[in-house]
Backbone as a chain_set.jsonl record, in Angstrom:
{"seq": "MRYAIPCVNGKLCMHFGHCQEFVLIDTDDEKKSITNTQKLVPPPHEPGVLPQWLHEQGANVIIAGGMGSRAQQLFQANDIQVVTGAPSDDPAAIVNIYMNGSLETGTNACDH", "coords": {"N": [[-2.23, 3.752, 12.906], [-0.815, 2.064, 10.191], [0.036, 2.461, 6.866], [0.916, 1.078, 4.041], [2.599, 1.948, 0.725], [3.22, 1.032, -2.196], [5.867, 2.054, -4.367], [7.381, 3.766, -7.338], [9.879, 5.752, -8.276], [8.986, 7.645, -6.485], [6.098, 7.874, -6.634], [3.166, 6.25, -6.345], [3.056, 2.841, -7.437], [1.835, 1.273, -10.103], [1.506, -1.269, -9.947], [1.758, -3.495, -7.387], [4.172, -5.569, -6.986], [6.231, -4.817, -8.5], [7.354, -2.639, -7.593], [9.863, -0.176, -6.482], [10.233, 0.666, -3.922], [8.695, 0.588, -0.486], [6.543, 3.056, 0.974], [6.291, 3.463, 4.157], [3.559, 4.718, 6.046], [2.628, 6.418, 9.007], [-0.218, 7.147, 10.987], [-2.216, 9.485, 12.631], [-5.26, 8.72, 13.324], [-7.403, 9.947, 14.577], [-6.851, 12.708, 14.481], [-6.505, 12.917, 11.798], [-3.872, 12.729, 10.662], [-0.641, 12.499, 9.294], [2.089, 11.078, 10.989], [4.489, 9.925, 10.887], [6.81, 8.839, 8.36], [8.422, 6.529, 6.341], [10.787, 5.016, 4.146], [11.176, 1.978, 2.625], [13.338, -0.579, 1.261], [12.033, -3.475, -0.547], [12.035, -7.134, 0.0], [13.122, -9.534, -2.528], [10.527, -10.08, -5.143], [8.381, -12.448, -4.577], [6.048, -15.051, -4.691], [3.986, -14.688, -1.717], [5.85, -13.389, 0.006], [5.871, -10.599, 0.172], [3.455, -9.963, 1.456], [3.83, -11.166, 4.112], [6.179, -9.912, 4.872], [5.342, -7.148, 5.056], [3.776, -7.22, 6.724], [5.268, -8.016, 9.243], [6.332, -5.559, 9.194], [4.335, -4.032, 10.319], [2.27, -3.017, 8.982], [-1.073, -2.125, 8.136], [-2.744, -1.498, 6.165], [-2.722, -1.865, 2.792], [-2.388, 0.158, 0.014], [-2.889, 0.097, -3.435], [-2.239, 0.392, -7.034], [-2.567, -2.097, -8.562], [-3.214, -5.39, -8.041], [-3.287, -8.935, -7.91], [-5.601, -11.502, -7.45], [-4.607, -13.475, -5.698], [-2.736, -12.536, -4.254], [-4.162, -10.562, -2.678], [-5.58, -12.241, -1.117], [-3.381, -13.253, 0.215], [-2.373, -11.171, 1.584], [-4.717, -10.422, 3.257], [-5.2, -12.547, 4.739], [-2.634, -11.945, 6.287], [-3.749, -9.952, 7.908], [-3.931, -7.387, 6.82], [-5.525, -4.884, 5.158], [-6.739, -4.476, 2.043], [-6.407, -2.001, -0.529], [-7.106, -1.496, -3.692], [-6.81, -0.242, -7.238], [-5.988, 2.527, -7.066], [-4.847, 5.736, -7.789], [-1.56, 6.645, -9.597], [0.255, 8.515, -7.488], [1.518, 11.056, -5.092], [2.657, 9.345, -2.432], [1.822, 10.395, 0.479], [-0.175, 12.189, -0.013], [-2.179, 10.422, -1.002], [-2.493, 8.829, 1.08], [-3.46, 10.717, 2.765], [-6.01, 11.566, 1.389], [-7.232, 9.134, 1.505], [-7.705, 9.043, 4.359], [-9.62, 10.983, 4.689], [-11.608, 9.974, 3.48], [-12.111, 10.232, 0.753], [-10.897, 8.983, -1.213], [-10.647, 8.143, -4.476], [-11.086, 5.313, -6.164], [-9.975, 3.399, -8.967], [-10.46, 0.795, -11.435], [-8.977, -2.191, -10.734], [-5.709, -2.194, -11.515], [-4.393, -4.815, -12.105], [-4.54, -8.073, -13.642], [-4.193, -10.678, -12.904]], "CA": [[-2.676, 3.011, 11.497], [0.344, 2.237, 9.235], [-0.079, 2.323, 5.632], [2.006, 0.603, 2.828], [2.096, 2.454, -0.316], [4.268, 0.735, -3.106], [6.3, 3.254, -5.058], [8.277, 3.801, -7.996], [10.052, 7.223, -8.69], [8.257, 8.863, -5.618], [4.846, 7.771, -6.837], [2.651, 4.842, -6.247], [3.394, 2.223, -8.457], [0.684, 0.754, -10.333], [1.605, -3.159, -9.529], [2.588, -3.56, -6.135], [5.062, -6.428, -7.159], [6.913, -4.314, -9.408], [7.83, -1.382, -7.025], [11.406, 0.091, -5.953], [10.314, 0.801, -2.57], [7.361, 0.835, 0.019], [6.488, 3.958, 1.723], [5.122, 3.402, 5.244], [3.089, 5.973, 6.533], [2.026, 6.186, 10.126], [-1.095, 8.275, 11.074], [-3.153, 9.411, 13.81], [-6.686, 8.372, 12.667], [-8.354, 10.732, 15.279], [-6.449, 13.724, 14.085], [-6.404, 12.564, 10.369], [-2.602, 13.499, 10.208], [0.523, 11.753, 9.081], [2.809, 11.108, 11.944], [5.784, 9.493, 10.382], [7.131, 8.289, 6.979], [9.542, 5.598, 6.237], [10.804, 4.292, 2.984], [12.012, 0.671, 2.85], [13.428, -1.483, -0.157], [11.427, -4.932, -0.266], [12.62, -8.229, -0.263], [12.699, -9.814, -3.879], [9.247, -10.146, -5.401], [8.104, -13.932, -4.765], [4.706, -15.265, -4.005], [3.764, -14.838, -0.422], [7.085, -12.839, 0.61], [5.57, -9.354, 0.401], [2.489, -9.738, 2.499], [4.33, -11.383, 5.337], [7.349, -8.943, 5.221], [4.842, -6.147, 5.368], [3.027, -7.704, 8.174], [6.371, -7.784, 10.111], [6.759, -4.067, 9.444], [3.393, -3.299, 10.995], [1.226, -2.647, 8.065], [-2.432, -2.422, 8.576], [-3.489, -1.265, 5.138], [-1.923, -1.449, 1.599], [-3.19, 1.118, -1.069], [-2.116, -0.046, -4.629], [-2.785, 0.523, -8.102], [-3.193, -3.169, -8.936], [-2.813, -6.701, -7.205], [-3.758, -10.029, -8.416], [-6.402, -11.788, -6.247], [-4.191, -14.446, -4.644], [-1.826, -11.653, -3.424], [-5.074, -9.886, -2.143], [-5.862, -13.275, -0.131], [-2.195, -13.388, 1.214], [-2.478, -9.7, 2.322], [-5.755, -10.485, 4.296], [-4.353, -13.651, 5.769], [-1.901, -11.451, 7.372], [-4.589, -8.885, 8.699], [-3.654, -6.203, 6.183], [-6.67, -4.517, 4.525], [-6.257, -4.332, 0.679], [-7.389, -1.087, -1.34], [-6.871, -1.465, -5.213], [-7.348, 0.936, -8.031], [-5.76, 3.938, -6.534], [-3.909, 6.515, -8.91], [-0.334, 6.985, -9.194], [0.35, 9.954, -7.053], [2.499, 11.094, -4.133], [2.144, 8.564, -1.361], [1.375, 11.091, 1.614], [-1.48, 12.472, -0.551], [-3.02, 9.119, -1.204], [-3.075, 8.451, 2.334], [-4.421, 11.897, 3.317], [-7.301, 11.588, 0.887], [-7.935, 7.998, 2.15], [-8.027, 8.982, 5.59], [-10.523, 11.813, 4.739], [-12.93, 9.349, 2.88], [-12.652, 10.604, -0.645], [-9.998, 8.464, -2.105], [-11.526, 7.573, -5.73], [-10.46, 4.239, -6.828], [-10.564, 2.829, -10.175], [-10.232, -0.522, -11.85], [-7.762, -2.684, -10.237], [-4.707, -2.318, -12.505], [-3.869, -6.104, -12.37], [-5.885, -8.907, -13.849], [-4.002, -12.004, -12.539]], "C": [[-1.144, 3.04, 10.874], [-0.241, 1.664, 7.933], [0.969, 1.984, 4.815], [1.718, 1.11, 1.489], [3.326, 1.888, -1.401], [4.726, 1.722, -4.078], [7.212, 2.996, -6.272], [8.663, 5.237, -8.654], [9.14, 8.249, -8.003], [6.811, 8.745, -5.746], [4.362, 6.593, -6.659], [2.726, 4.262, -7.635], [2.119, 1.216, -8.788], [0.489, -0.846, -10.23], [2.555, -3.0, -8.395], [3.825, -4.333, -6.142], [6.255, -5.732, -7.826], [7.723, -2.893, -8.689], [9.531, -1.401, -6.697], [11.341, -0.08, -4.474], [9.15, 0.934, -1.914], [7.549, 1.759, 0.821], [5.557, 3.7, 2.704], [4.895, 4.361, 5.919], [2.316, 5.756, 7.8], [1.259, 7.229, 10.348], [-1.73, 8.164, 12.328], [-4.485, 9.661, 13.331], [-7.753, 9.485, 13.16], [-8.262, 12.053, 14.894], [-6.396, 13.879, 12.445], [-5.204, 13.303, 9.89], [-1.726, 12.498, 10.037], [1.503, 12.132, 10.35], [4.439, 10.832, 11.639], [5.717, 8.709, 9.022], [8.334, 7.725, 6.935], [9.518, 4.91, 4.969], [11.697, 2.976, 3.142], [12.175, 0.003, 1.45], [13.028, -2.733, 0.373], [12.353, -6.027, -0.54], [12.387, -8.443, -1.709], [11.235, -10.061, -3.86], [9.033, -11.712, -5.483], [6.811, -14.028, -4.254], [4.735, -15.551, -2.489], [5.008, -14.089, 0.463], [6.414, -11.524, 1.008], [4.678, -9.128, 1.483], [2.931, -10.136, 3.901], [5.243, -10.403, 5.86], [6.61, -7.532, 5.715], [4.022, -6.075, 6.836], [3.913, -7.522, 9.211], [6.691, -6.444, 10.281], [5.613, -3.291, 10.254], [2.249, -2.725, 10.165], [-0.012, -3.0, 8.287], [-3.216, -2.103, 7.264], [-2.601, -1.152, 3.95], [-2.782, -0.816, 0.691], [-1.954, 0.851, -2.408], [-2.752, 0.253, -5.832], [-3.573, -0.844, -8.533], [-2.729, -4.205, -8.159], [-3.726, -7.996, -7.68], [-4.666, -10.673, -7.045], [-5.844, -13.027, -5.337], [-3.174, -13.691, -3.678], [-2.814, -11.116, -2.384], [-5.353, -10.969, -0.795], [-4.593, -13.412, 1.049], [-2.144, -12.021, 2.219], [-3.541, -9.895, 3.54], [-5.401, -11.377, 5.179], [-3.549, -13.101, 6.622], [-2.495, -10.092, 7.861], [-4.084, -7.58, 8.137], [-4.755, -5.927, 5.044], [-6.044, -3.873, 3.134], [-7.232, -3.185, -0.02], [-6.565, -1.25, -2.771], [-7.48, -0.197, -6.102], [-6.893, 2.474, -7.724], [-4.697, 4.352, -7.67], [-2.608, 6.515, -8.5], [-0.094, 8.298, -8.889], [1.284, 9.842, -5.636], [1.787, 10.081, -2.894], [1.338, 9.239, 0.108], [0.098, 11.816, 0.898], [-2.362, 11.435, -0.665], [-3.446, 8.841, 0.072], [-3.997, 9.639, 3.228], [-5.715, 11.738, 2.808], [-7.898, 10.414, 1.412], [-8.495, 8.102, 3.362], [-9.31, 10.028, 5.596], [-11.777, 11.119, 3.88], [-13.435, 9.664, 1.392], [-11.625, 10.071, -1.443], [-10.832, 7.775, -3.333], [-10.618, 6.392, -6.373], [-11.148, 3.821, -8.023], [-10.5, 1.363, -10.456], [-8.833, -1.024, -11.439], [-6.785, -3.025, -11.543], [-3.997, -3.754, -12.873], [-4.904, -7.166, -12.536], [-5.46, -10.433, -13.454], [-3.93, -12.474, -11.243]], "O": [[-0.393, 3.991, 11.093], [-0.878, 0.612, 7.887], [1.995, 2.657, 4.904], [0.636, 0.782, 1.004], [4.412, 2.46, -1.305], [3.814, 2.287, -4.681], [7.849, 1.943, -6.222], [7.9, 5.804, -9.436], [8.655, 9.269, -8.492], [6.157, 9.478, -5.004], [5.179, 5.687, -6.819], [2.546, 4.865, -8.692], [1.539, 0.532, -7.945], [-0.559, -1.462, -10.424], [3.703, -2.556, -8.384], [4.685, -3.921, -5.363], [7.35, -6.241, -7.588], [8.582, -2.255, -9.297], [10.255, -2.396, -6.678], [12.135, -0.767, -3.832], [8.284, 1.44, -2.627], [8.55, 1.681, 1.533], [4.344, 3.659, 2.497], [5.811, 4.981, 6.46], [1.375, 4.964, 7.759], [1.721, 8.327, 10.038], [-1.834, 7.141, 13.004], [-4.806, 10.787, 12.949], [-8.697, 9.885, 12.478], [-9.294, 12.724, 14.874], [-6.243, 14.992, 11.942], [-5.231, 14.2, 9.047], [-1.992, 11.469, 10.66], [1.68, 13.304, 10.683], [5.379, 11.465, 12.119], [4.735, 8.062, 8.66], [9.306, 8.297, 7.426], [8.522, 4.286, 4.603], [12.784, 2.979, 3.719], [11.276, 0.033, 0.61], [13.441, -3.161, 1.451], [13.354, -5.866, -1.239], [11.567, -7.709, -2.262], [10.657, -10.24, -2.788], [9.515, -12.272, -6.467], [6.405, -13.2, -3.438], [5.387, -16.487, -2.027], [5.014, -14.307, 1.675], [6.372, -11.305, 2.218], [4.924, -8.3, 2.36], [2.462, -9.511, 4.852], [5.211, -10.034, 7.035], [7.123, -6.85, 6.602], [3.79, -5.19, 7.66], [3.491, -6.884, 10.175], [7.248, -6.055, 11.308], [5.804, -2.186, 10.763], [1.379, -2.021, 10.678], [-0.216, -4.161, 8.642], [-4.395, -2.457, 7.264], [-1.683, -0.337, 4.046], [-3.931, -1.243, 0.577], [-0.767, 1.171, -2.464], [-3.969, 0.403, -5.726], [-4.775, -0.882, -8.796], [-1.722, -3.937, -7.505], [-4.944, -7.841, -7.76], [-4.434, -10.37, -5.874], [-6.503, -13.499, -4.41], [-2.846, -14.112, -2.569], [-2.437, -11.16, -1.213], [-5.334, -10.556, 0.365], [-4.698, -13.593, 2.262], [-1.894, -12.019, 3.424], [-3.234, -9.553, 4.681], [-5.277, -11.073, 6.365], [-3.547, -13.564, 7.763], [-1.73, -9.186, 8.191], [-3.811, -6.681, 8.933], [-4.847, -6.701, 4.091], [-5.147, -3.032, 3.077], [-8.455, -3.295, -0.105], [-5.345, -1.09, -2.772], [-8.358, 0.593, -5.757], [-7.493, 3.449, -8.177], [-3.937, 3.601, -8.281], [-2.324, 6.413, -7.306], [-0.171, 9.192, -9.733], [1.686, 8.772, -5.181], [0.603, 10.117, -2.557], [0.424, 8.649, 0.685], [-0.794, 11.939, 1.737], [-3.514, 11.715, -0.332], [-4.636, 8.613, 0.288], [-4.894, 9.472, 4.055], [-6.638, 11.748, 3.623], [-9.059, 10.519, 1.808], [-9.533, 7.507, 3.651], [-10.064, 9.899, 6.56], [-12.812, 11.751, 3.672], [-14.553, 9.499, 0.904], [-11.393, 10.706, -2.472], [-11.642, 6.885, -3.072], [-9.579, 6.607, -6.997], [-12.362, 3.807, -8.228], [-10.491, 0.679, -9.433], [-7.776, -0.454, -11.712], [-7.02, -3.894, -12.383], [-3.169, -3.843, -13.78], [-5.913, -7.252, -11.836], [-6.265, -11.345, -13.646], [-3.758, -13.674, -11.03]]}, "num_chains": 1, "name": "protein.A"}
């Protein structure tokens, strides 16, 4: 499984479109462990660009603080599961908590 975490200053960015980088985290879901971490600078934020780009990077899940409904639809159209309302934290910690089924999500931090 490959997770995409939008980050700013090393922590999850509350709005995916405003991030400095994406941290892509590969996992072994059976062992519930992280196998690889990669940081990539995304292309400029324009409608529809990031979902396609992350699909090309092999992302299966995006975990974000906030995301508009249109962006969520575009990610789903690119076969990427969307999780919103995640806290601003270290990307590896977020993925570990998610894999263990205990990620507490709050309100989607984006309302457009």
